[in-house]
DSSP file (Angstrom, degrees, kcal/mol; ACC not computed):
  #  RESIDUE AA STRUCTURE BP1 BP2  ACC     N-H-->O    O-->H-N    N-H-->O    O-->H-N    TCO  KAPPA ALPHA  PHI   PSI    X-CA   Y-CA   Z-CA
    1    1 A M              0   0    0      0, 0.0    57,-0.1     0, 0.0    56,-0.1   0.000 360.0 360.0 360.0 163.4   65.7   53.7   -1.3
    2    2 A A        -     0   0    0     47,-0.1    13,-0.5     1,-0.1    12,-0.2  -0.408 360.0-124.1 -66.5 133.6   63.4   51.3   -3.1
    3    3 A P        -     0   0    0      0, 0.0    11,-0.3     0, 0.0    58,-0.3  -0.392  33.6 -95.4 -73.9 157.4   61.4   49.1   -0.8
    4    4 A P        -     0   0    0      0, 0.0     9,-0.1     0, 0.0     3,-0.1  -0.327  38.4-108.1 -68.7 155.0   61.6   45.3   -1.3
    5    5 A L        -     0   0    0      6,-0.5     5,-0.1     1,-0.2     8,-0.1  -0.356  59.3 -67.7 -69.5 163.5   59.0   43.5   -3.3
    6    6 A P    >>  -     0   0    0      0, 0.0     3,-2.0     0, 0.0     4,-0.6  -0.216  48.1-115.9 -54.3 145.3   56.6   41.4   -1.4
    7    7 A D  G >4 S+     0   0    0      1,-0.3     3,-1.3     2,-0.2    -2,-0.1   0.839 112.1  63.1 -53.4 -38.1   58.2   38.4    0.3
    8    8 A E  G 34 S+     0   0    0      1,-0.3    -1,-0.3     2,-0.1    -3,-0.0   0.689  92.5  65.4 -66.3 -16.0   56.2   35.9   -1.8
    9    9 A S  G <4 S-     0   0    0     -3,-2.0    -1,-0.3     2,-0.1    -2,-0.2   0.813  92.9-144.2 -73.5 -28.3   57.9   37.2   -5.0
   10   10 A G    <<  +     0   0    0     -3,-1.3    -3,-0.1    -4,-0.6    -2,-0.1   0.424  56.2 129.9  79.6  -3.0   61.2   35.9   -3.8
   11   11 A T        -     0   0    0     -5,-0.4    -6,-0.5     1,-0.0    -1,-0.3  -0.752  56.3-130.5 -87.8 125.4   62.9   38.9   -5.4
   12   12 A P        -     0   0    0      0, 0.0    -7,-0.1     0, 0.0    14,-0.1  -0.242  30.4 -91.9 -70.4 163.5   65.3   40.7   -3.0
   13   13 A S    >>  -     0   0    0      1,-0.1     4,-1.2    -9,-0.1     3,-0.6  -0.304  28.6-115.9 -72.1 158.3   65.2   44.5   -2.5
   14   14 A A  H 3> S+     0   0    0    -11,-0.3     4,-2.6     1,-0.2     8,-0.1   0.824 115.6  62.4 -61.7 -31.3   67.3   46.8   -4.5
   15   15 A D  H 34 S+     0   0    0    -13,-0.5    -1,-0.2     1,-0.2     4,-0.1   0.870 105.3  45.7 -61.1 -36.5   69.1   47.8   -1.3
   16   16 A A  H <4 S+     0   0    0     -3,-0.6    -1,-0.2     1,-0.1    -2,-0.2   0.798 131.9  12.9 -79.6 -28.9   70.3   44.2   -0.9
   17   17 A V  H  < S-     0   0    0     -4,-1.2     4,-0.4     1,-0.1    -2,-0.2   0.462 106.5 -98.3-131.8  -3.2   71.6   43.6   -4.4
   18   18 A G     X  -     0   0    0     -4,-2.6     4,-2.2    -5,-0.2     5,-0.2   0.084  39.4 -86.4  90.9 150.6   71.8   46.8   -6.4
   19   19 A A  H  > S+     0   0    0      1,-0.2     4,-2.4     2,-0.2     5,-0.2   0.875 124.0  51.7 -63.8 -40.3   69.2   48.1   -8.9
   20   20 A D  H  > S+     0   0    0      2,-0.2     4,-2.4     1,-0.2    -1,-0.2   0.934 112.1  45.2 -64.5 -45.4   70.6   46.2  -11.9
   21   21 A L  H  > S+     0   0    0     -4,-0.4     4,-2.6     2,-0.2     5,-0.2   0.881 111.4  53.7 -66.0 -37.8   70.5   42.8  -10.2
   22   22 A H  H  X S+     0   0    0     -4,-2.2     4,-2.0     2,-0.2    -1,-0.2   0.934 110.5  47.5 -59.0 -47.0   67.0   43.6   -8.8
   23   23 A Y  H  X S+     0   0    0     -4,-2.4     4,-2.2     1,-0.2    -2,-0.2   0.928 113.7  46.8 -59.4 -48.2   65.8   44.3  -12.3
   24   24 A R  H  X S+     0   0    0     -4,-2.4     4,-2.3     1,-0.2   104,-0.3   0.873 110.7  51.1 -67.3 -38.1   67.4   41.1  -13.8
   25   25 A R  H  X S+     0   0    0     -4,-2.6     4,-0.7     2,-0.2    -1,-0.2   0.888 109.5  51.0 -67.5 -37.2   66.1   38.9  -11.0
   26   26 A A  H ><>S+     0   0    0     -4,-2.0     5,-2.7    -5,-0.2     3,-1.0   0.924 109.6  50.8 -63.2 -43.3   62.6   40.2  -11.5
   27   27 A L  H ><5S+     0   0    0     -4,-2.2     3,-2.3     1,-0.3    -2,-0.2   0.906 104.1  57.7 -59.5 -41.4   63.0   39.5  -15.3
   28   28 A D  H 3<5S+     0   0    0     -4,-2.3    -1,-0.3     1,-0.3    -2,-0.2   0.711 106.5  50.2 -63.0 -18.9   64.1   36.0  -14.5
   29   29 A Q  T <<5S-     0   0    0     -3,-1.0    -1,-0.3    -4,-0.7    -2,-0.2   0.267 127.3-101.2 -99.1   8.9   60.7   35.6  -12.7
   30   30 A G  T < 5S+     0   0    0     -3,-2.3     2,-0.5     1,-0.2    -3,-0.2   0.608  82.2 128.3  85.2  12.5   58.8   36.9  -15.7
   31   31 A Q      < -     0   0    0     -5,-2.7     2,-0.7    -6,-0.2    -1,-0.2  -0.900  45.4-156.6-107.7 127.4   58.3   40.4  -14.3
   32   32 A F        +     0   0    0     -2,-0.5     2,-0.4    32,-0.1    -8,-0.1  -0.904  26.5 173.8 -97.9 114.7   59.2   43.5  -16.3
   33   33 A L        +     0   0    0     -2,-0.7     2,-0.3   -10,-0.2    30,-0.2  -0.936  15.3 178.1-124.5 144.5   59.8   46.4  -13.8
   34   34 A I  E     -A   62   0A   0     28,-2.7    28,-2.6    -2,-0.4     2,-0.3  -0.776  29.8-105.8-127.9-179.5   61.0   49.9  -14.1
   35   35 A Q  E     -AB  61  44A   0      9,-2.0     9,-3.1    -2,-0.3     2,-0.4  -0.771  19.0-162.7-112.1 154.7   61.4   52.6  -11.5
   36   36 A R  E     -AB  60  43A   0     24,-2.5    24,-2.8    -2,-0.3     2,-0.4  -0.999  25.5-122.3-131.8 135.9   59.5   55.8  -10.7
   37   37 A C  E  >  -A   59   0A   0      5,-2.6     4,-1.5    -2,-0.4    22,-0.2  -0.632   9.4-154.4 -79.8 128.6   60.9   58.6   -8.5
   38   38 A G  T  4 S+     0   0    0     20,-3.9    -1,-0.1    -2,-0.4    21,-0.1   0.631  93.2  48.7 -75.1 -14.2   58.8   59.4   -5.4
   39   39 A A  T  4 S+     0   0    0     19,-0.3    -1,-0.2     3,-0.1    20,-0.1   0.892 128.6  15.9 -91.2 -48.1   60.2   63.0   -5.4
   40   40 A C  T  4 S-     0   0    0      2,-0.2    -2,-0.2    16,-0.0     3,-0.1   0.492  92.2-130.9-107.8  -4.8   59.7   64.1   -9.0
   41   41 A D     <  +     0   0    0     -4,-1.5     2,-0.3     1,-0.2    -3,-0.1   0.731  59.4 137.5  63.0  26.3   57.2   61.4  -10.2
   42   42 A R        -     0   0    0     -5,-0.1    -5,-2.6     1,-0.0    -1,-0.2  -0.801  55.4-116.0-102.2 146.6   59.3   60.7  -13.4
   43   43 A S  E     -B   36   0A   0     52,-0.5     2,-0.4    -2,-0.3    -7,-0.3  -0.461  28.4-153.4 -77.7 153.3   59.9   57.2  -14.6
   44   44 A V  E     -B   35   0A   0     -9,-3.1    -9,-2.0    -2,-0.1     2,-0.3  -0.995   9.5-169.9-133.8 130.4   63.5   55.9  -14.7
   45   45 A F        +     0   0    0     -2,-0.4    53,-0.3     1,-0.2   -11,-0.1  -0.895  66.3  50.3-154.2 132.9   65.1   53.3  -16.9
   46   46 A Y  S    S-     0   0    0     -2,-0.3    -1,-0.2    51,-0.1   -26,-0.1   0.438 105.8 -97.5 -77.5 149.9   67.9   51.9  -16.9
   47   47 A P        +     0   0    0      0, 0.0     2,-0.3     0, 0.0   -27,-0.2  -0.141  55.0 171.2 -53.4 136.3   67.7   50.8  -13.2
   48   48 A R        -     0   0    0    -29,-0.1     3,-0.1    -4,-0.1    11,-0.1  -0.889  43.3-133.9-140.0 167.3   69.5   53.2  -10.8
   49   49 A M  S    S+     0   0    0     -2,-0.3     2,-0.4     1,-0.2    10,-0.2   0.609  96.6  39.0 -96.5 -18.1   70.0   53.9   -7.1
   50   50 A V  S    S-     0   0    0      8,-0.1     7,-0.2   -49,-0.0    -1,-0.2  -0.995  93.7-105.0-135.1 138.5   69.5   57.7   -7.5
   51   51 A C     >  -     0   0    0      5,-3.4     4,-1.7    -2,-0.4    -7,-0.0  -0.424  20.6-151.6 -63.0 126.8   67.0   59.5   -9.8
   52   52 A P  T  4 S+     0   0    0      0, 0.0    -1,-0.2     0, 0.0    -8,-0.0   0.651  93.0  54.1 -74.5 -12.9   68.9   61.0  -12.8
   53   53 A H  T  4 S+     0   0    0      3,-0.1    -2,-0.0   -11,-0.1    -9,-0.0   0.868 131.4   1.0 -87.7 -39.7   66.3   63.8  -13.0
   54   54 A C  T  4 S-     0   0    0      2,-0.1    -1,-0.0     0, 0.0    -3,-0.0   0.500  90.6-115.0-130.3  -8.9   66.3   65.2   -9.5
   55   55 A G     <  +     0   0    0     -4,-1.7     2,-0.1     1,-0.3     0, 0.0   0.473  63.6 144.3  87.4   0.5   68.9   63.3   -7.5
   56   56 A S        -     0   0    0      1,-0.1    -5,-3.4    -6,-0.1    -1,-0.3  -0.366  47.3-148.8 -72.0 152.5   66.5   61.7   -5.0
   57   57 A D        +     0   0    0     -7,-0.2     2,-1.4     1,-0.1    -1,-0.1   0.207  69.5 108.4-101.7  14.6   67.0   58.2   -3.8
   58   58 A R        +     0   0    0    -57,-0.1   -20,-3.9   -56,-0.0     2,-0.5  -0.479  43.5 153.1 -90.2  64.9   63.2   57.6   -3.5
   59   59 A L  E     -A   37   0A   0     -2,-1.4     2,-0.3   -22,-0.2   -22,-0.2  -0.846  22.6-169.0 -99.7 126.4   62.9   55.2   -6.4
   60   60 A D  E     -A   36   0A   0    -24,-2.8   -24,-2.5    -2,-0.5     2,-0.3  -0.868  19.0-123.5-113.5 148.1   60.1   52.7   -6.4
   61   61 A W  E     +A   35   0A   0     -2,-0.3     2,-0.3   -58,-0.3   -26,-0.2  -0.662  35.4 164.4 -88.5 143.0   59.6   49.7   -8.7
   62   62 A F  E     -A   34   0A   0    -28,-2.6   -28,-2.7    -2,-0.3    -2,-0.0  -0.985  40.9-106.8-152.9 158.8   56.5   49.2  -10.8
   63   63 A A        -     0   0    0     -2,-0.3   -30,-0.2   -30,-0.2   -28,-0.0  -0.784  37.7-140.4 -87.3 117.7   55.3   47.2  -13.7
   64   64 A P        -     0   0    0      0, 0.0   -32,-0.1     0, 0.0    -1,-0.0  -0.262  23.4-109.1 -71.2 165.8   54.9   49.4  -16.8
   65   65 A S        -     0   0    0      2,-0.1     3,-0.1     1,-0.1    -2,-0.0   0.796  40.2-132.8 -64.8 -27.4   52.0   49.0  -19.2
   66   66 A G        +     0   0    0      1,-0.3    53,-1.8    52,-0.1     2,-0.2   0.241  61.1 135.4  89.8 -12.6   54.4   47.6  -21.8
   67   67 A A  E     +C  118   0B   0     51,-0.2    27,-2.5    49,-0.0    -1,-0.3  -0.505  28.6 159.0 -69.4 135.3   53.0   49.8  -24.5
   68   68 A A  E     -CD 117  93B   0     49,-2.4    49,-2.7    25,-0.3     2,-0.4  -0.948  35.2-133.9-151.7 168.2   55.7   51.4  -26.6
   69   69 A T  E     -CD 116  92B   0     23,-1.8    23,-2.9    -2,-0.3     2,-0.5  -0.989  32.1-111.2-128.6 137.9   56.6   53.0  -29.9
   70   70 A V  E     + D   0  91B   0     45,-2.2    44,-3.1    -2,-0.4    21,-0.2  -0.571  34.0 177.0 -69.6 119.8   59.6   52.3  -32.1
   71   71 A Y  E     -     0   0B   0     19,-2.9     2,-0.3    -2,-0.5    20,-0.2   0.827  68.5  -6.5 -88.6 -40.2   61.8   55.3  -32.0
   72   72 A S  E     - D   0  90B   0     18,-1.6    18,-2.5    40,-0.1    -1,-0.4  -0.985  65.1-176.8-154.9 151.4   64.6   53.9  -34.1
   73   73 A T  E     - D   0  89B   0     -2,-0.3     2,-0.3    16,-0.2    16,-0.2  -0.996   4.2-176.3-152.5 151.7   65.4   50.5  -35.7
   74   74 A T  E     - D   0  88B   0     14,-1.9    14,-2.1    -2,-0.3     2,-0.5  -0.986  25.2-124.4-144.8 153.9   68.2   48.8  -37.7
   75   75 A V  E     - D   0  87B   0     -2,-0.3     2,-0.7    12,-0.2    12,-0.2  -0.886  17.8-154.2-100.2 125.6   68.6   45.4  -39.3
   76   76 A V  E     - D   0  86B   0     10,-3.5    10,-2.1    -2,-0.5     2,-0.2  -0.893  19.8-135.4 -98.4 116.4   71.7   43.5  -38.2
   77   77 A R        +     0   0    0     -2,-0.7     2,-0.3     8,-0.2     8,-0.1  -0.500  29.8 174.4 -76.3 138.1   72.6   41.2  -41.0
   78   78 A G        -     0   0    0     -2,-0.2     7,-0.2     5,-0.0     5,-0.1  -0.980  35.9 -98.9-142.3 153.9   73.6   37.6  -40.1
   79   79 A R    > > -     0   0    0     -2,-0.3     5,-2.4     5,-0.2     3,-1.9  -0.445  35.8-119.6 -69.1 144.3   74.4   34.4  -41.8
   80   80 A P  G > 5S+     0   0    0      0, 0.0     3,-1.7     0, 0.0    -1,-0.1   0.865 114.6  56.6 -53.6 -39.1   71.5   31.9  -42.0
   81   81 A Q  G 3 5S+     0   0    0      1,-0.3    -2,-0.0     2,-0.1     0, 0.0   0.682 106.5  51.7 -68.9 -15.6   73.5   29.3  -40.0
   82   82 A D  G < 5S-     0   0    0     -3,-1.9    -1,-0.3     0, 0.0    -3,-0.1   0.205 136.7 -81.7-102.6  13.8   73.9   31.9  -37.2
   83   83 A G  T < 5 -     0   0    0     -3,-1.7    -2,-0.1    -4,-0.1    -5,-0.0   0.337  64.5-115.0 104.8  -6.2   70.1   32.7  -37.1
   84   84 A G      < -     0   0    0     -5,-2.4    -5,-0.2    -7,-0.0    -8,-0.0  -0.270  64.9  -9.4  77.3-163.6   69.9   35.1  -40.0
   85   85 A D        +     0   0    0     -7,-0.2     2,-0.3    -8,-0.1    -8,-0.2  -0.302  62.6 179.8 -69.8 152.6   69.0   38.8  -39.8
   86   86 A R  E     -D   76   0B   0    -10,-2.1   -10,-3.5    21,-0.1     2,-0.3  -0.952  20.0-123.6-145.3 164.2   67.7   40.4  -36.6
   87   87 A N  E     -D   75   0B   0     -2,-0.3     2,-0.4   -12,-0.2   -12,-0.2  -0.826   9.0-159.8-112.4 154.6   66.6   43.9  -35.6
   88   88 A V  E     -D   74   0B   0    -14,-2.1   -14,-1.9    -2,-0.3     2,-0.3  -1.000  23.2-177.5-126.3 129.7   67.8   46.1  -32.8
   89   89 A A  E     -DE  73 101B   0     12,-2.6    12,-2.4    -2,-0.4     2,-0.5  -0.945  29.6-139.2-133.2 149.2   65.4   48.9  -31.8
   90   90 A L  E     -DE  72 100B   0    -18,-2.5   -19,-2.9    -2,-0.3   -18,-1.6  -0.933  31.8-163.9 -99.9 130.5   65.1   51.8  -29.5
   91   91 A L  E     -DE  70  99B   0      8,-3.1     8,-2.3    -2,-0.5     2,-0.7  -0.958  16.8-144.5-125.7 132.7   61.7   51.9  -28.0
   92   92 A D  E     -DE  69  98B   0    -23,-2.9   -23,-1.8    -2,-0.4     6,-0.2  -0.849  22.3-145.5 -95.0 112.9   59.8   54.7  -26.2
   93   93 A L  E >   -D   68   0B   0      4,-3.0     3,-2.3    -2,-0.7   -25,-0.3  -0.433  22.8-115.5 -73.9 152.2   57.7   53.3  -23.4
   94   94 A A  T 3  S+     0   0    0    -27,-2.5    -1,-0.1     1,-0.3   -26,-0.1   0.756 114.4  66.4 -57.3 -25.3   54.3   55.0  -22.6
   95   95 A E  T 3  S-     0   0    0    -28,-0.3   -52,-0.5     2,-0.1    -1,-0.3   0.479 122.3-101.8 -79.7  -2.1   55.8   55.8  -19.2
   96   96 A G  S <  S+     0   0    0     -3,-2.3     2,-0.3     1,-0.3    -2,-0.1   0.553  83.1 114.2  99.1   8.0   58.4   58.2  -20.8
   97   97 A V        -     0   0    0     -4,-0.1    -4,-3.0   -53,-0.1     2,-0.4  -0.766  53.2-138.9-109.8 159.5   61.6   56.1  -20.8
   98   98 A R  E     +E   92   0B   0    -53,-0.3     2,-0.3    -2,-0.3    -6,-0.2  -0.931  23.0 175.4-117.0 139.7   63.5   54.7  -23.8
   99   99 A M  E     -E   91   0B   0     -8,-2.3    -8,-3.1    -2,-0.4     2,-0.4  -0.966  27.8-121.0-140.7 159.3   65.1   51.3  -23.9
  100  100 A M  E     +E   90   0B   0     -2,-0.3     2,-0.2   -10,-0.2   -10,-0.2  -0.834  53.5 115.7 -99.7 136.7   67.0   49.1  -26.4
  101  101 A S  E     -E   89   0B   0    -12,-2.4   -12,-2.6    -2,-0.4     2,-0.3  -0.743  55.0 -90.1-163.0-148.0   65.6   45.7  -27.3
  102  102 A R        -     0   0    0     28,-0.3    30,-2.2   -14,-0.2     2,-0.6  -0.947  22.1-123.5-141.7 162.5   64.2   44.0  -30.4
  103  103 A V  B     -f  132   0B   0     -2,-0.3     3,-0.3    28,-0.2    30,-0.2  -0.955  31.1-170.2-111.1 118.8   60.8   43.5  -32.1
  104  104 A D        +     0   0    0     28,-3.5     3,-0.1    -2,-0.6   -18,-0.0  -0.506  57.4  54.2 -97.8 169.3   59.8   39.8  -32.5
  105  105 A G  S    S+     0   0    0     -2,-0.2     2,-0.3     1,-0.2    -1,-0.2   0.335 101.3  58.4  91.1  -7.5   56.9   38.4  -34.5
  106  106 A I  S    S-     0   0    0     -3,-0.3    -1,-0.2    31,-0.0     5,-0.1  -0.950  97.5 -78.4-144.2 165.1   57.7   40.1  -37.8
  107  107 A A    >   -     0   0    0     -2,-0.3     3,-1.9     1,-0.1     4,-0.4  -0.369  43.8-118.7 -62.8 142.7   60.6   40.2  -40.3
  108  108 A P  G >  S+     0   0    0      0, 0.0     3,-1.2     0, 0.0    -1,-0.1   0.852 114.2  54.3 -52.7 -38.7   63.4   42.5  -39.1
  109  109 A A  G 3  S+     0   0    0      1,-0.2   -34,-0.1   -22,-0.1    -2,-0.1   0.668  99.6  63.7 -71.9 -15.4   63.1   44.7  -42.2
  110  110 A D  G <  S+     0   0    0     -3,-1.9     2,-0.5     2,-0.1    -1,-0.2   0.514  74.3 105.7 -87.1  -5.2   59.3   45.2  -41.4
  111  111 A V    <   -     0   0    0     -3,-1.2     2,-0.3    -4,-0.4   -38,-0.1  -0.651  57.4-168.4 -74.8 125.4   60.0   47.0  -38.1
  112  112 A K    >   -     0   0    0     -2,-0.5     3,-1.9   -40,-0.1   -42,-0.3  -0.893  27.7-101.3-122.6 146.9   59.2   50.6  -38.8
  113  113 A I  T 3  S+     0   0    0     -2,-0.3   -42,-0.2     1,-0.3     3,-0.1  -0.418 111.2  26.2 -59.8 135.0   59.7   53.9  -36.9
  114  114 A G  T 3  S+     0   0    0    -44,-3.1    -1,-0.3     1,-0.3     2,-0.1   0.337  86.8 145.6  90.1  -5.6   56.5   54.9  -35.2
  115  115 A M    <   -     0   0    0     -3,-1.9   -45,-2.2   -45,-0.1     2,-0.4  -0.423  51.1-123.9 -67.3 134.9   55.2   51.3  -35.0
  116  116 A A  E     +C   69   0B   0    -47,-0.2    19,-2.5    -2,-0.1    20,-0.3  -0.679  39.9 173.5 -79.6 130.6   53.1   50.5  -31.9
  117  117 A V  E     -CG  68 134B   0    -49,-2.7   -49,-2.4    -2,-0.4     2,-0.4  -0.865  24.4-138.2-135.0 167.2   54.5   47.6  -30.0
  118  118 A Q  E     -CG  67 133B   0     15,-2.7    15,-2.1    -2,-0.3   -51,-0.2  -0.994  22.6-120.2-131.6 135.7   53.9   45.7  -26.7
  119  119 A A  E     + G   0 132B   0    -53,-1.8     2,-0.3    -2,-0.4    13,-0.2  -0.420  29.8 178.4 -74.3 147.2   56.5   44.4  -24.3
  120  120 A R  E     - G   0 131B   0     11,-2.8    11,-2.6    -2,-0.1     2,-0.7  -0.975  29.1-125.4-140.3 150.9   56.8   40.7  -23.4
  121  121 A V  E     -HG 148 130B   0     27,-3.0    27,-1.4    -2,-0.3     2,-0.6  -0.909  25.9-159.4 -99.0 118.0   59.2   38.9  -21.1
  122  122 A L  E     -HG 147 129B   0      7,-3.3     7,-2.1    -2,-0.7     2,-0.7  -0.859  10.6-139.7 -97.7 123.6   60.8   36.1  -23.0
  123  123 A M  E     + G   0 128B   0     23,-0.7     2,-0.2    -2,-0.6     5,-0.2  -0.756  31.1 172.5 -87.7 118.9   62.2   33.3  -20.9
  124  124 A A  E >   - G   0 127B   0      3,-1.6     3,-1.8    -2,-0.7     0, 0.0  -0.680  48.8 -96.5-118.4 171.8   65.6   32.2  -22.4
  125  125 A E  T 3  S+     0   0    0      1,-0.3     3,-0.1    -2,-0.2    -1,-0.0   0.851 125.4  46.1 -58.0 -35.6   68.3   29.8  -21.1
  126  126 A D  T 3  S-     0   0    0      1,-0.3    -1,-0.3     0, 0.0     2,-0.2   0.205 126.7 -80.6 -96.6  16.3   70.3   32.7  -19.8
  127  127 A G  E <   - G   0 124B   0     -3,-1.8    -3,-1.6   -99,-0.1    -1,-0.3  -0.538  67.9 -30.7 118.7 179.0   67.3   34.4  -18.1
  128  128 A G  E     - G   0 123B   0   -104,-0.3     2,-0.4    -5,-0.2    -5,-0.2  -0.445  52.1-168.4 -74.0 143.6   64.4   36.7  -18.8
  129  129 A K  E     - G   0 122B   0     -7,-2.1    -7,-3.3  -102,-0.2     2,-0.7  -0.990  21.6-127.6-131.8 139.9   64.6   39.2  -21.7
  130  130 A V  E     + G   0 121B   0     -2,-0.4   -28,-0.3    -9,-0.2     2,-0.3  -0.803  39.7 164.8 -86.5 120.0   62.3   42.1  -22.5
  131  131 A V  E     - G   0 120B   0    -11,-2.6   -11,-2.8    -2,-0.7     2,-0.3  -0.833  24.9-134.7-125.6 167.6   61.3   41.9  -26.2
  132  132 A F  E     -fG 103 119B   0    -30,-2.2   -28,-3.5    -2,-0.3   -13,-0.2  -0.907  11.4-165.5-125.0 152.6   58.5   43.6  -28.1
  133  133 A V  E     - G   0 118B   0    -15,-2.1   -15,-2.7    -2,-0.3   -28,-0.1  -0.951  42.7 -84.3-129.1 152.5   55.9   42.4  -30.6
  134  134 A P  E >>  - G   0 117B   0      0, 0.0     4,-2.5     0, 0.0     3,-0.6  -0.280  42.6-118.0 -54.4 143.6   53.7   44.6  -32.8
  135  135 A A  H 3> S+     0   0    0    -19,-2.5     4,-1.4     1,-0.3   -18,-0.1   0.847 114.7  51.8 -56.0 -37.9   50.6   45.7  -30.9
  136  136 A D  H 3> S+     0   0    0    -20,-0.3     4,-0.6     1,-0.2    -1,-0.3   0.839 111.2  47.3 -70.9 -30.8   48.3   43.9  -33.3
  137  137 A V  H X> S+     0   0    0     -3,-0.6     3,-0.8     2,-0.2     4,-0.7   0.873 106.0  59.6 -72.6 -37.9   50.3   40.6  -32.9
  138  138 A A  H >< S+     0   0    0     -4,-2.5     3,-0.7     1,-0.3    -2,-0.2   0.865 101.9  53.4 -59.2 -37.4   50.3   41.1  -29.1
  139  139 A Q  H 3< S+     0   0    0     -4,-1.4    -1,-0.3     1,-0.2    -2,-0.2   0.765 107.5  51.9 -69.4 -24.5   46.5   41.1  -29.0
  140  140 A A  H << S+     0   0    0     -3,-0.8    -1,-0.2    -4,-0.6    -2,-0.2   0.563  84.4 100.7 -88.8  -9.8   46.5   37.7  -30.9
  141  141 A I  S << S-     0   0    0     -4,-0.7     3,-0.1    -3,-0.7     4,-0.1  -0.668  70.8-136.3 -80.3 119.5   48.9   35.9  -28.5
  142  142 A P    >   -     0   0    0      0, 0.0     3,-0.6     0, 0.0    -2,-0.1  -0.382  26.5-100.0 -70.8 153.4   46.9   33.7  -26.2
  143  143 A S  T 3  S+     0   0    0      1,-0.2     5,-0.1     2,-0.1     0, 0.0  -0.367 106.1  44.1 -68.4 154.5   47.8   33.7  -22.5
  144  144 A G  T 3  S+     0   0    0      3,-0.3    -1,-0.2    -3,-0.1     4,-0.1   0.704  71.3 127.9  83.9  20.5   50.0   30.8  -21.4
  145  145 A D  S <  S-     0   0    0     -3,-0.6     3,-0.1     2,-0.4    -2,-0.1   0.370  87.1 -96.1 -91.5   4.3   52.3   31.0  -24.4
  146  146 A G  S    S+     0   0    0      1,-0.3   -23,-0.7   -24,-0.0     2,-0.4   0.398  98.0  92.0  97.8  -3.0   55.5   31.1  -22.3
  147  147 A V  E     -H  122   0B   0    -25,-0.1     2,-0.4   -27,-0.0    -2,-0.4  -0.943  61.9-145.3-122.7 149.3   55.9   34.9  -22.2
  148  148 A A  E      H  121   0B   0    -27,-1.4   -27,-3.0    -2,-0.4  -118,-0.1  -0.880 360.0 360.0-113.1 144.4   54.5   37.3  -19.7
  149  149 A A              0   0    0     -2,-0.4   -30,-0.1   -29,-0.2    -1,-0.1   0.469 360.0 360.0 -76.7 360.0   53.3   40.8  -20.3
């Protein structure tokens, strides 16, 4: 099973709370973590207790690079009073996993398949969220802006 994070992080081990809760608590602390299987060395996302590739329970947590490519995207239309249009995207992380999120920092219609993006943890009222920004925008964001890579 996955070992606990260092005590000073305050995040409990996956054994104590389940992989999903471990992932969400890390996000709430500004950390984006995914898993890697110690048996087959493949990355895993969405958090699990057993590797979907080989069945091993030797899953370890690590911080991915955050580099990703837009695999698919769509614009969800919304009324202006409800926040307007937004995008929903499937993103392929450099580590070989795919996740659903959104791309911030540009208009929803400007998100394109194949676009290079970078993950950020956005702290919201209901907890940390993984969002992405275009890679060129990510380089322009100064540290200390309220989001963590």
